[in-house]
C-alpha positions in Angstrom: 8.8 11.4 -1.2 11.2 11.9 -4.0 11.9 10.0 -7.0 14.4 10.5 -9.6 13.9 13.3 -10.0 16.4 13.1 -7.6 17.7 13.3 -5.5 16.1 14.1 -4.7 16.5 11.5 -2.5 7.6 9.2 -5.4 3.0 8.4 -6.7 -0.6 9.5 -7.6 -2.4 6.6 -6.2 -1.9 4.8 -3.0 -0.7 1.2 -3.1 2.5 -0.7 -3.4 5.5 0.4 -5.4 4.3 -1.6 -8.4 1.4 0.9 -8.7 3.6 4.0 -9.0 2.7 6.2 -11.9 4.9 8.3 -14.1 6.2 11.5 -12.7 5.7 14.8 -14.5 7.9 15.3 -17.5 11.1 16.9 -16.5 11.5 20.5 -17.8 14.6 21.7 -19.7 16.5 24.6 -18.4 17.0 27.8 -20.5 20.6 26.6 -21.0 19.3 23.3 -22.4 20.5 21.1 -19.6 18.2 18.1 -18.9 16.6 18.0 -15.5 15.5 15.1 -13.5 12.3 14.9 -11.4 12.0 13.5 -7.9 9.3 13.5 -5.3 9.9 16.7 -3.5 8.8 19.9 -5.3 6.4 22.7 -6.1 7.4 26.1 -7.5 8.9 27.5 -10.6 12.7 27.4 -10.9 14.4 30.3 -9.2 16.4 32.7 -11.4 20.0 31.8 -12.1 22.5 34.0 -10.2 26.1 33.1 -10.8 28.5 34.1 -8.1 31.9 35.5 -9.0 34.8 34.0 -7.0 36.7 36.5 -4.9 40.2 37.5 -6.1 42.9 35.6 -4.2 44.9 37.5 -1.6 48.6 37.6 -2.1 49.2 35.9 1.2 46.2 33.6 1.6 44.5 31.1 -0.7 41.1 32.1 -2.1 38.1 30.3 -0.7 36.3 28.7 -3.6 32.7 29.7 -4.2 30.0 27.9 -6.1 30.0 28.4 -9.9 26.2 28.6 -9.7 24.1 29.7 -6.8 20.6 31.1 -6.4 20.0 33.8 -3.8 18.0 33.1 -0.7 15.2 35.7 -0.9 12.6 37.0 1.5 11.1 34.4 3.9 8.4 32.2 2.3 5.0 32.0 4.0 4.9 29.4 6.7 3.0 26.2 5.7 1.6 23.5 7.8 1.3 19.7 7.7 -1.2 18.0 5.5 -4.7 17.8 7.1 -4.8 14.1 6.3 -2.0 11.8 5.2 -2.4 8.8 2.9 -2.0 5.4 4.5 1.5 4.0 4.1 1.2 0.8 2.0 4.6 -0.7 2.8 6.4 1.0 5.8 9.6 3.0 5.7 12.7 1.7 4.2 15.6 1.1 6.5 18.3 3.4 5.3 21.9 4.0 6.5 22.5 7.1 8.6 25.0 9.9 8.4 25.5 13.5 9.6 25.6 16.8 7.7 27.5 19.7 9.2 26.9 23.3 7.9 30.4 24.7 8.1 29.6 28.3 7.3 26.5 28.7 9.5 26.6 30.1 13.0 27.9 27.4 15.5 28.2 24.9 12.6 24.9 23.2 13.2 24.4 19.5 12.4 21.6 17.2 11.3 21.3 13.5 11.4 20.3 12.3 7.9 19.0 9.2 6.3 21.1 8.5 3.2 18.9 7.9 0.1 21.4 6.6 -2.6 19.5 4.1 -4.7 16.4 4.3 -6.8 14.1 2.7 -4.3 15.2 5.0 -1.5 15.0 8.1 -3.7 11.6 7.3 -5.0 10.2 6.6 -1.5 11.9 9.5 0.2 9.8 10.9 3.1 6.4 9.9 1.7 3.6 9.1 4.2 5.5 10.4 7.3 3.7 12.7 9.6 6.6 13.7 11.8 10.4 14.1 11.6 12.7 14.9 14.5 13.8 18.6 14.6 17.4 18.1 13.7 16.9 15.3 11.2 16.6 15.1 7.4 17.1 12.9 4.3 20.0 13.3 1.9 19.5 12.2 -1.7 22.7 11.6 -3.6 23.8 10.8 -7.1 27.1 10.2 -8.9 26.5 12.9 -11.4 25.6 16.5 -11.3 22.6 17.9 -13.1 19.5 20.1 -12.6 17.1 18.2 -10.4 13.5 18.8 -9.5 11.5 17.4 -6.6 7.8 17.1 -5.9 5.8 16.5 -2.8 3.6 13.6 -3.8 2.2 11.8 -0.8 4.5 13.9 1.4 2.7 15.1 4.5 5.2 17.3 6.3 6.4 20.7 4.8 10.1 20.8 4.0 13.1 23.0 3.2 15.0 21.6 0.2 18.7 22.3 -0.1 20.3 21.7 -3.5 24.1 20.9 -3.1 26.8 20.4 -5.7 29.5 17.8 -5.7 31.9 20.1 -3.9 29.5 20.4 -1.0 28.4 23.9 -1.8 24.8 24.8 -1.2 23.6 26.0 -4.7 20.1 27.0 -3.6 17.4 26.6 -0.9 13.7 26.3 -1.3 11.9 26.8 2.0 8.4 26.0 3.3 7.7 23.7 0.4 4.0 22.8 0.8 2.7 19.2 1.2 0.8 16.9 -1.1 1.9 18.7 -4.3 2.9 17.2 -7.7 4.4 20.4 -9.2 8.2 20.0 -9.8 10.5 22.5 -8.1 14.2 23.1 -8.2 16.9 25.6 -8.9 18.8 26.1 -12.2 22.1 24.8 -11.0 23.5 21.3 -11.5 23.7 19.4 -8.2 24.6 16.0 -6.9 22.7 16.1 -3.6 19.3 17.3 -2.3 18.8 17.6 1.4 15.3 17.7 2.9 14.9 19.3 6.3 11.9 20.3 8.3 10.3 23.5 6.9 11.9 26.6 8.5 15.1 24.8 9.7 17.4 26.4 7.1 16.6 30.0 7.8 16.4 29.4 11.6 20.0 28.2 11.6 21.4 30.8 9.3 22.0 28.7 6.2 22.5 30.4 2.8 23.5 29.5 -0.7 27.3 29.5 -1.1 27.9 27.9 2.2 29.7 24.6 2.4 28.5 21.4 4.0 30.4 18.3 5.2 28.8 14.8 4.9 29.9 12.2 7.5 28.8 8.6 7.0 
């Protein structure tokens, strides 16, 4: 469902991987940083909102905050699954599994994630799937940090997209991303991971930009 972007981490026509078409041209941020496009996206980039780190206490060490985060605004309209889903031409890739823990959220919720770490996995993403277990997701990872955009080509379940930097800080969250959509979407912060969850999961579990995650493999 994504493609490099990557991530995040995808195809106009059905068919085997050899029939993939080019993704939309990746936009350039206002700051001039290149962006990458993957297969999970659909709205304009959210406005940049730097977060100032808190001053350290004389007796305790300061908790680092993200250099770049985008506020989580009002709830997005709830979207549903695609009415019809394209036929899967190849079947899902077998990916390694891991866990992501949301350290700052109430009760530190966890999700089991498929780890998409190579081009094939990131291009395929969650395409053609019609269901995903409630506490499951897919984590797209890269070695470098940059602005990344995802689209929802051949993606049949609505998603929440979490953009996460190398230090494990959630830089931004896009929720209720609609299905079967080729428009790129992302946040104007450089990230090394994009986590896809079922639509509505992030807000239901108290997630917010600036929170830390822990990845267990």
